[in-house]
C-alpha positions as CSV (number, residue, x, y, z in Angstrom):
1,M,114.0,144.6,59.2
2,S,117.5,145.8,58.6
3,G,117.5,147.4,62.0
4,N,116.4,144.2,63.7
5,G,119.0,142.2,61.7
6,L,121.8,144.5,62.8
7,D,120.7,144.4,66.4
8,H,120.6,140.6,66.4
9,D,124.0,140.4,64.7
10,G,125.4,142.8,67.3
11,R,124.1,140.7,70.2
12,G,125.5,137.6,68.5
13,R,128.9,139.2,68.1
14,S,128.8,140.4,71.7
15,L,128.0,136.9,73.1
16,G,130.6,135.3,70.9
17,S,133.2,137.7,72.0
18,V,132.4,137.1,75.7
19,L,132.6,133.4,75.3
20,S,135.8,133.5,73.3
21,G,137.4,135.8,75.9
22,L,136.2,133.4,78.7
23,A,137.7,130.4,76.8
24,V,141.1,132.2,76.5
25,A,141.0,133.2,80.2
26,V,140.2,129.7,81.4
27,G,142.8,128.3,79.0
28,C,145.5,130.6,80.3
29,V,144.7,129.5,83.9
30,L,144.8,125.8,83.0
31,F,148.0,126.2,80.9
32,L,149.9,128.3,83.4
33,G,148.5,126.5,86.4
34,G,149.4,123.1,85.0
35,F,152.9,124.3,84.1
36,A,153.5,125.7,87.5
37,W,152.1,122.5,89.1
38,G,154.5,120.5,87.0
39,V,157.5,122.6,88.0
40,V,156.7,122.2,91.7
41,Q,156.0,118.4,91.5
42,Y,158.6,117.3,88.9
43,K,162.2,117.8,87.9
44,P,163.9,116.6,84.6
45,Y,166.8,114.3,84.9
46,T,169.1,112.8,82.3
47,V,170.0,109.1,82.9
48,P,173.8,108.8,82.6
49,T,174.4,105.1,82.3
50,Q,172.8,101.9,80.9
51,S,172.3,100.3,84.3
52,M,168.5,100.7,84.2
53,E,168.0,99.4,80.7
54,P,165.6,98.4,79.2
55,T,163.3,100.5,81.5
56,V,165.3,103.7,80.8
57,K,168.3,103.9,78.6
58,A,171.5,105.9,78.8
59,G,170.8,109.5,77.7
60,D,167.0,109.3,78.3
61,R,165.4,112.4,79.7
62,V,163.0,111.4,82.5
63,L,160.5,113.3,84.7
64,A,161.0,112.5,88.4
65,Q,158.4,113.5,91.0
66,R,159.9,115.1,94.1
67,I,159.1,112.8,97.1
68,S,160.3,112.3,100.6
69,G,161.6,109.0,102.0
70,D,158.3,108.2,103.5
71,D,156.8,107.9,100.0
72,V,159.2,105.2,98.8
73,R,157.9,101.8,98.0
74,R,159.4,98.6,96.7
75,G,159.6,98.6,92.9
76,D,160.0,102.4,92.6
77,V,162.6,103.7,90.2
78,V,164.2,106.5,92.2
79,V,166.8,109.3,91.9
80,F,169.2,109.4,94.8
81,Q,172.5,110.7,95.9
82,D,174.8,109.2,98.5
83,K,178.4,109.9,99.4
84,A,179.3,106.2,99.4
85,W,178.1,106.0,95.8
86,A,180.3,108.7,94.3
87,N,178.0,111.5,95.6
88,V,176.3,112.1,92.2
89,P,172.6,111.7,91.3
90,M,171.9,108.1,90.3
91,V,168.8,106.1,89.1
92,K,168.1,102.6,90.5
93,R,165.1,100.5,91.5
94,V,164.2,99.9,95.1
95,V,163.9,96.2,95.8
96,G,164.0,96.3,99.6
97,I,163.1,98.6,102.4
98,G,164.0,98.7,106.1
99,G,163.6,95.3,107.8
100,D,163.6,93.3,104.5
101,T,165.9,90.4,103.7
102,V,166.8,90.6,100.0
103,K,168.3,87.5,98.5
104,C,169.3,86.1,95.1
105,C,168.7,83.7,93.8
106,G,165.7,81.7,94.8
107,T,163.5,79.3,92.9
108,G,163.8,79.7,89.2
109,G,166.7,82.1,89.7
110,R,164.4,84.9,91.0
111,L,165.0,87.6,93.5
112,T,163.3,87.0,96.9
113,V,162.2,89.5,99.5
114,N,161.6,88.0,102.9
115,G,161.5,84.6,101.2
116,T,158.9,85.7,98.7
117,P,160.0,85.3,95.0
118,V,159.5,88.4,93.0
119,E,158.5,88.5,89.3
120,E,160.6,91.1,87.5
121,P,159.4,91.4,83.9
122,Y,161.5,94.4,83.3
123,L,164.6,92.1,83.3
124,H,163.3,90.5,80.1
125,G,163.3,87.0,81.5
126,M,167.0,87.2,82.6
127,T,167.8,84.1,84.6
128,P,169.2,84.3,87.2
129,A,168.1,87.7,88.5
130,S,171.8,88.4,89.5
131,G,175.0,87.1,88.1
132,T,176.4,87.0,91.6
133,P,174.4,85.4,94.5
134,F,173.9,87.7,97.5
135,E,171.9,88.1,100.7
136,A,171.4,91.3,102.6
137,K,169.4,92.5,105.6
138,V,168.2,96.0,105.1
139,P,168.5,98.3,108.1
140,Q,165.6,100.4,109.2
141,G,165.4,103.8,107.4
142,Q,167.4,102.4,104.5
143,V,166.6,101.0,101.0
144,F,168.3,98.4,98.9
145,L,168.8,99.3,95.2
146,L,169.4,97.4,92.1
147,G,169.7,98.3,88.4
148,D,167.4,96.6,85.9
149,D,170.4,95.6,83.8
150,R,171.9,93.3,86.4
151,L,174.9,92.4,84.2
152,V,176.4,95.9,84.2
153,S,174.8,97.8,87.1
154,L,176.9,98.9,89.9
155,D,174.4,98.9,92.7
156,S,173.8,97.7,96.3
157,R,175.6,94.4,95.5
158,V,178.9,96.3,95.1
159,H,178.5,97.8,98.6
160,L,177.5,94.7,100.5
161,D,180.6,95.0,102.7
162,D,179.5,98.5,103.9
163,A,178.1,98.9,107.4
164,A,174.6,99.3,105.9
165,N,174.8,96.1,103.8
166,G,174.8,98.0,100.6
167,S,171.7,100.1,101.3
168,V,171.3,103.9,101.3
169,P,169.4,106.1,103.7
170,L,165.8,107.1,102.7
171,T,166.9,110.7,103.1
172,A,169.2,110.2,100.1
173,V,166.2,109.6,97.8
174,T,165.0,112.9,96.2
175,A,162.6,111.8,93.5
176,R,160.7,108.9,91.8
177,V,160.8,108.5,88.1
178,D,157.3,108.6,86.6
179,A,157.9,108.9,82.8
180,V,160.4,109.0,80.0
181,A,160.0,112.4,78.5
182,W,162.5,112.1,75.6
183,P,162.7,110.2,73.5
184,L,158.9,109.7,74.1
185,G,158.6,106.6,76.2
186,G,155.5,107.2,78.2
187,M,154.7,106.4,81.9
188,L,156.7,103.9,83.9
189,E,154.6,101.0,85.1
190,R,154.5,100.0,88.8
191,P,155.9,96.4,88.9
192,S,153.1,94.1,90.1
193,G,155.7,91.6,91.5
194,F,156.0,93.7,94.6
195,A,152.3,94.3,95.1
196,K,151.8,91.2,97.4
197,L,154.4,92.4,99.9
198,P,153.4,94.6,102.9
199,G,153.1,98.3,102.0
200,G,152.1,97.5,98.4
201,L,153.0,99.8,95.5
202,S,153.3,103.5,95.3
203,R,150.6,105.5,93.5
204,P,151.3,107.1,90.2
205,G,152.1,110.8,90.5
206,P,149.9,113.6,89.0
207,L,151.7,113.8,85.7
208,K,148.7,112.7,83.6
209,L,146.5,115.4,85.3
210,I,149.2,118.0,84.8
211,L,149.6,117.2,81.1
212,G,145.8,117.1,80.7
213,A,145.5,120.6,82.1
214,I,148.2,122.0,79.9
215,V,146.8,120.4,76.7
216,L,143.2,121.5,77.5
217,G,144.5,125.0,78.2
218,V,146.2,125.2,74.8
219,V,143.0,123.9,73.1
220,L,140.8,126.6,74.8
221,I,143.3,129.4,74.1
222,L,143.5,128.4,70.4
223,A,139.7,128.0,70.2
224,G,139.0,131.4,71.9
225,A,141.6,133.2,69.9
226,S,140.3,131.9,66.6
227,Y,136.7,133.1,67.2
228,G,137.4,136.7,66.0
229,P,139.0,135.8,62.6
230,V,136.4,133.0,61.9
231,A,133.5,135.2,62.8
232,S,134.8,138.0,60.6
233,L,135.2,135.7,57.6
234,A,131.6,134.4,58.2
235,R,130.2,138.0,58.2
236,R,132.1,138.9,55.0
237,S,130.8,135.7,53.4
238,R,127.2,136.5,54.4
239,T,127.6,140.1,53.1
240,R,128.9,139.0,49.7
241,T,126.1,136.5,49.4
242,A,123.4,139.1,50.3
243,S,124.7,141.9,48.1
244,P,123.4,140.7,44.7
245,A,119.9,140.3,46.1
246,G,120.0,143.9,47.5
247,R,120.7,145.2,44.0
């Protein structure tokens, strides 16, 4: 009987060791793969000013997905750099693309794009949507950009006298902000006010999948690594329990 018990216990330990090793291996693949995927897709960026409040605040650390100009949609919060705008990375919201006529202010003090009023809940009900009225035709291959804090933001309205009517080239856009990483602020919502316009809204990036892979990888690594100590404690406990009966 003791021989059979030892053999069964050995097989149990062997299977447990294999499974724990597999869990650690899969966990490492998920963790490292998710991390590498995140590095390729995203770059961190610190917001320098309050022009995008309350969506993102000055000093917030955001995660911005690397994109090309073809991926830009109205409503996106983007990182861009343009010589006419001091040639430093900036964060603004795209409110118009090539061919659009952007105007403020329409009915109820709202921003209009091609005559369509746009709901902008991120402005916290600010009326009107711009302290200074304006109208601009966006050239093809360009985007018109505004800050969410329209009272302080220096954006396309400041550059309306430029040849491009205050817009910047799509090639100047390098990334789209998907989330506030620190302090923890979660994912940025795509504003539904632009959904009814041609082209619709951009799709969220793969950040949730990346974070899910990393978290699952950590869980599997910890679970697999803990098998050995837990199994050892269980065996010692069984031995102590069985010893008096053996005497």
